[in-house]
C-alpha positions in Angstrom: 18.1 -8.1 -12.6 19.7 -11.5 -12.6 22.6 -11.6 -15.1 22.0 -15.2 -16.0 18.2 -15.3 -16.5 17.2 -11.6 -16.9 14.6 -12.1 -14.1 14.1 -9.5 -11.4 16.4 -10.5 -8.6 17.4 -9.6 -5.0 15.1 -8.1 -2.4 12.2 -5.8 -2.7 11.0 -4.1 0.5 7.6 -2.3 0.4 7.3 0.2 3.2 4.1 2.1 4.1 3.9 4.6 6.8 2.1 3.4 9.9 1.8 4.0 13.6 3.6 3.2 15.7 5.7 1.2 13.2 5.8 1.2 9.4 4.0 -1.6 7.5 6.5 -3.7 5.7 6.2 -6.4 3.0 9.1 -8.3 1.6 9.7 -10.0 -1.7 12.9 -11.9 -2.6 14.2 -13.9 -5.5 14.5 -17.6 -5.5 14.6 -18.0 -9.3 11.7 -15.7 -10.0 10.7 -12.9 -7.7 8.4 -14.2 -4.9 5.1 -12.6 -4.0 5.5 -10.1 -1.1 4.8 -11.4 2.5 4.0 -9.2 5.5 6.9 -8.6 7.8 6.9 -8.0 11.6 8.8 -4.9 12.7 10.8 -5.7 15.7 12.6 -2.4 16.1 12.1 1.1 14.6 13.3 4.5 15.6 12.1 7.3 13.3 14.7 9.8 14.5 17.8 7.6 13.8 16.2 5.5 11.0 17.1 2.3 12.8 14.9 -0.6 11.5 14.7 -4.3 12.2 12.1 -6.7 10.8 11.5 -10.4 10.1 9.3 -12.2 7.6 8.3 -15.8 8.0 8.5 -17.8 4.7 7.7 -21.3 3.6 10.9 -23.3 3.4 11.8 -27.0 3.2 8.6 -28.8 2.5 6.2 -26.5 4.3 8.4 -25.7 7.2 8.7 -21.9 8.0 11.9 -20.0 8.3 12.6 -16.3 8.9 14.3 -13.7 6.8 15.7 -11.0 9.2 16.7 -7.4 8.3 18.7 -5.2 10.7 19.8 -1.8 9.5 18.8 1.7 8.8 16.3 3.5 6.5 16.7 7.0 5.1 14.7 9.0 2.6 16.4 7.4 -0.4 17.7 4.0 0.7 17.9 1.1 3.2 21.3 -0.3 4.3 21.9 -3.2 6.6 22.1 -6.9 6.7 19.7 -9.6 5.6 19.9 -13.1 7.2 18.1 -15.6 5.0 17.8 -19.4 5.1 19.7 -19.8 1.8 22.7 -17.8 3.0 25.2 -19.2 5.6 25.9 -15.7 6.9 24.0 -12.4 6.8 24.3 -10.5 3.5 25.1 -6.7 3.4 22.6 -4.9 1.3 21.9 -1.4 0.0 18.4 -1.0 -1.4 17.5 2.2 -3.3 14.1 3.7 -3.0 12.0 3.1 -6.1 8.4 3.1 -7.1 6.6 -0.2 -6.8 6.4 -0.4 -10.6 10.1 0.2 -11.0 10.9 -2.4 -8.4 8.7 -5.2 -9.9 9.0 -4.2 -13.5 12.4 -2.6 -14.1 13.3 -1.1 -17.4 15.3 -3.5 -19.5 17.7 -2.9 -22.3 18.4 -5.5 -24.9 22.0 -5.7 -26.0 23.5 -7.8 -28.8 25.3 -10.8 -27.4 
């Protein structure tokens, strides 16, 4: 959750098993959470968990740019680096495995300000 707005923020990676590579969709926040886009798996090793993928997104008046992930996937999390057009350097990330509902509609707690 974004502290300032309360919007869902960060990255959401949807992974479905597939052969020879998993099927991946990526969502990211740019203000509000964007709708998922299909990603292209460029490297995957089931034994070690190594995973690389990229997703092409619209950026700068219809021009397309890539978001690139390089890292590792285990049963309960993904760790690695995201390179995105809005960051000057790749960002280290650790994403926990959650249900699709929990990722897109996280439980929120209201606290007095």
